[in-house]
C-alpha positions in Angstrom: -89.1 -185.2 276.0 -90.3 -181.6 275.7 -94.1 -181.4 275.7 -95.4 -178.2 274.3 -98.7 -176.5 273.5 -98.9 -173.7 271.0 -101.3 -171.7 268.8 -99.3 -168.9 267.1 -95.8 -170.3 267.6 -94.3 -168.7 270.6 -94.1 -171.9 272.7 -93.1 -173.9 269.7 -90.2 -171.6 269.1 -89.1 -172.0 272.7 -89.6 -175.8 272.6 -87.5 -176.0 269.4 -84.7 -174.0 270.9 -84.7 -176.1 274.1 -84.7 -179.3 272.1 -81.7 -178.2 270.0 -79.7 -177.0 273.0 -80.4 -180.1 275.2 -80.5 -182.8 272.5 -84.1 -183.6 273.3 -87.3 -184.0 271.2 -90.1 -181.5 271.2 -93.6 -183.0 270.8 -97.0 -181.2 270.7 -99.3 -182.7 273.3 -102.1 -182.8 270.7 -100.0 -185.3 268.7 -99.8 -187.5 271.7 -103.6 -187.5 272.4 -105.0 -187.5 268.9 -105.7 -191.2 269.0 -106.8 -191.2 272.7 -105.3 -190.5 276.0 -101.6 -190.8 276.5 -101.3 -192.7 279.7 -97.6 -193.0 280.5 -94.4 -191.1 279.8 -91.3 -192.9 281.0 -88.7 -190.3 280.0 -86.3 -189.3 282.8 -86.2 -185.7 281.7 -89.6 -184.0 280.9 -90.1 -180.4 279.9 -93.3 -178.5 279.6 -93.6 -175.5 277.4 -96.9 -173.7 277.2 -98.5 -170.2 276.8 -100.3 -168.5 279.7 -104.0 -167.8 279.1 -106.0 -165.9 281.7 -103.1 -166.1 284.1 -103.2 -169.9 284.0 -102.3 -173.1 282.1 -104.3 -173.7 278.9 -107.1 -176.2 279.6 -105.7 -178.8 277.0 -102.4 -178.8 278.9 -104.2 -179.3 282.3 -106.3 -182.1 280.8 -103.3 -183.8 279.4 -101.4 -183.7 282.7 -104.4 -185.0 284.6 -104.7 -188.0 282.2 -101.0 -188.8 281.9 -98.7 -190.6 284.3 -95.1 -189.6 284.6 -92.1 -191.3 286.3 -92.0 -189.9 289.8 -88.2 -189.8 289.7 -88.1 -187.7 286.5 -86.4 -184.4 286.3 -89.4 -182.1 285.4 -89.0 -178.5 284.3 -91.4 -176.0 282.8 -91.3 -172.8 280.7 -94.4 -170.6 280.5 -94.5 -168.1 277.6 -96.4 -164.9 278.2 -97.0 -161.4 277.2 -96.2 -160.1 280.7 -96.3 -162.4 283.7 -97.0 -166.1 284.2 -99.8 -165.4 286.7 -100.6 -168.6 288.6 -99.6 -171.0 285.8 -96.4 -172.3 287.2 -97.8 -172.6 290.7 -100.8 -174.6 289.3 -98.6 -176.8 287.3 -96.7 -177.7 290.4 -99.9 -178.6 292.1 -101.0 -180.8 289.2 -97.7 -182.7 289.2 -97.9 -183.1 292.9 -101.2 -184.8 292.5 -99.3 -187.4 290.4 -96.7 -187.5 293.2 -94.2 -185.9 290.8 -92.0 -183.0 291.6 -91.4 -179.8 289.5 -87.7 -179.2 289.8 -87.2 -176.1 287.7 -89.5 -173.4 286.3 -89.3 -170.1 284.5 -91.3 -167.8 282.3 -90.3 -166.1 279.1 -91.8 -162.8 278.1 -92.6 -162.7 274.4 -95.2 -161.0 272.2 -98.9 -161.4 273.2 -101.1 -162.8 270.4 -104.2 -161.2 272.0 -103.3 -157.6 271.4 -104.7 -157.5 267.8 -108.0 -159.0 269.0 -108.9 -155.7 270.5 -106.6 -153.2 268.9 -106.0 -152.1 265.3 -102.7 -150.8 263.8 -100.6 -152.9 266.2 -96.8 -152.3 266.2 -95.0 -155.4 267.5 -91.6 -155.0 269.2 -89.8 -158.0 267.7 -86.7 -157.2 269.8 -88.5 -159.0 272.6 -88.1 -162.2 270.7 -84.3 -161.7 270.5 -84.3 -161.2 274.3 -86.4 -164.3 274.7 -83.8 -166.4 272.8 -81.1 -165.3 275.2 -83.4 -166.2 278.1 -84.2 -169.6 276.7 -80.5 -170.3 276.2 -79.9 -169.7 279.9 -82.8 -172.0 280.7 -81.4 -174.7 278.5 -78.0 -174.4 280.3 -79.8 -174.7 283.7 -81.6 -177.8 282.4 -78.5 -179.5 281.2 -77.0 -179.0 284.6 -80.2 -180.3 286.2 -80.5 -177.2 288.4 -83.4 -176.8 290.7 -85.1 -173.5 291.1 -88.8 -172.7 292.0 -88.4 -169.0 292.7 -90.9 -168.3 289.8 -93.4 -170.7 291.2 -95.8 -168.6 293.1 -99.4 -167.3 293.1 -100.0 -163.8 291.9 -102.8 -161.3 292.6 -103.3 -160.8 288.8 -103.4 -164.5 288.2 -105.9 -165.0 291.0 -108.2 -162.2 289.8 -108.1 -163.6 286.2 -109.0 -167.0 287.6 -112.3 -165.7 289.2 -115.4 -167.1 287.5 -116.9 -163.8 286.5 -113.6 -162.6 285.0 -113.2 -165.8 283.1 -116.7 -165.5 281.7 -116.0 -161.9 280.5 -112.7 -163.0 279.0 -114.3 -166.0 277.3 -116.8 -163.7 275.7 -114.1 -161.3 274.6 -112.2 -164.1 272.8 -115.2 -165.9 271.4 -114.4 -167.4 268.0 -117.1 -167.5 265.2 -117.2 -168.3 261.5 -117.3 -165.6 258.9 -118.9 -167.5 256.0 -118.8 -164.5 253.7 -114.9 -164.4 253.8 -114.2 -168.1 254.3 -112.9 -169.8 251.1 -112.8 -173.3 252.6 -109.0 -173.7 252.4 -109.0 -175.7 255.7 -105.9 -174.0 257.1 -107.7 -173.3 260.4 -108.9 -176.8 260.6 -105.4 -178.2 260.3 -103.8 -175.9 262.8 -106.4 -175.9 265.5 -104.7 -177.9 268.4 -108.0 -179.1 269.9 -110.0 -180.0 266.8 -112.6 -177.3 267.4 -112.9 -176.4 263.7 -114.3 -178.4 260.8 -115.4 -177.8 257.2 -119.0 -178.3 256.0 -120.2 -177.5 252.5 -116.9 -175.7 251.9 -117.2 -173.4 254.9 -115.6 -173.4 258.4 -117.8 -174.5 261.3 -116.8 -173.6 264.9 -117.6 -176.0 267.7 -117.8 -175.4 271.4 -114.4 -176.5 272.9 -112.1 -173.6 271.9 -108.8 -173.4 273.7 -108.6 -169.6 272.9 -105.2 -170.0 271.4 -106.0 -167.5 268.6 -104.3 -169.7 266.0 -107.3 -169.6 263.6 -107.8 -165.8 263.6 -104.1 -165.1 263.6 -103.3 -167.4 260.7 -106.3 -167.2 258.4 -105.3 -165.2 255.3 -108.9 -164.4 254.3 -110.6 -163.2 257.5 -112.7 -166.3 257.6 -112.8 -166.4 261.4 -114.1 -163.6 263.7 -113.0 -163.0 267.2 -115.5 -161.0 269.3 -117.4 -160.3 266.0 -114.6 -159.0 263.9 -111.8 -160.2 261.7 -108.1 -159.3 262.3 -106.5 -157.4 259.5 -103.6 -159.2 257.8 -101.2 -156.5 258.8 -102.2 -156.8 262.5 -102.0 -160.6 262.7 -99.3 -162.0 265.0 -97.5 -165.4 264.8 -93.9 -166.1 265.6 -91.8 -165.1 262.6 -89.8 -168.4 262.7 -92.9 -170.6 262.7 -94.9 -171.5 259.6 -98.5 -172.6 259.6 -97.4 -176.1 258.3 -95.3 -176.5 261.5 -98.6 -176.5 263.4 -100.5 -179.0 261.3 -101.9 -181.8 263.4 -101.1 -185.1 261.7 
């Protein structure tokens, strides 16, 4: 089983490619926890695919791993998608699994397009050639997984990841990526509600309402076609929005 977390589609695209190449099944962790905590996964091969936020694992993925048991003998691998480097994400994943007495056998990171750029910059020009390079990289990872290779050379702590993990830096970052509703633009279509992976958004009286447990995945602001969600007090222009070109909003609907 390939367990993934995604907001704007990068990690979903990687999970899909891995699933197709290895004959496995890709499942969003939100679909396993929507009716309560998933307590046991018995699969003999388990893959984790997730984006890197603030140089670390997204909190929903951390929470999922803490509350789930895995077969100690399973071959476990991980792929972190990121705009530049994985920070401390793979190292911290190894520690979380060790707490379960499980062993991370193989880990790598795939550099893709960051979905945070348009939250602070206008007129963004995305280099989609990075996604072609990412496909080649994932193909190599899939081959390694099929051969059950073991490699932890990418599992290490980084200075950048440690700095981003500092409390004060996290607080500044959290404020920078704060999501709020824009009732003047919201048309009540519910798209953001359906794609939010942590159920942080609801509709009330035909307008979106933002709660207080955001994962900062940027799905709502990057997918909303009306500018109904603000990030740091402003909407992202349609031409600046980023989501993986091979992923549709319907692919992210929580069922």
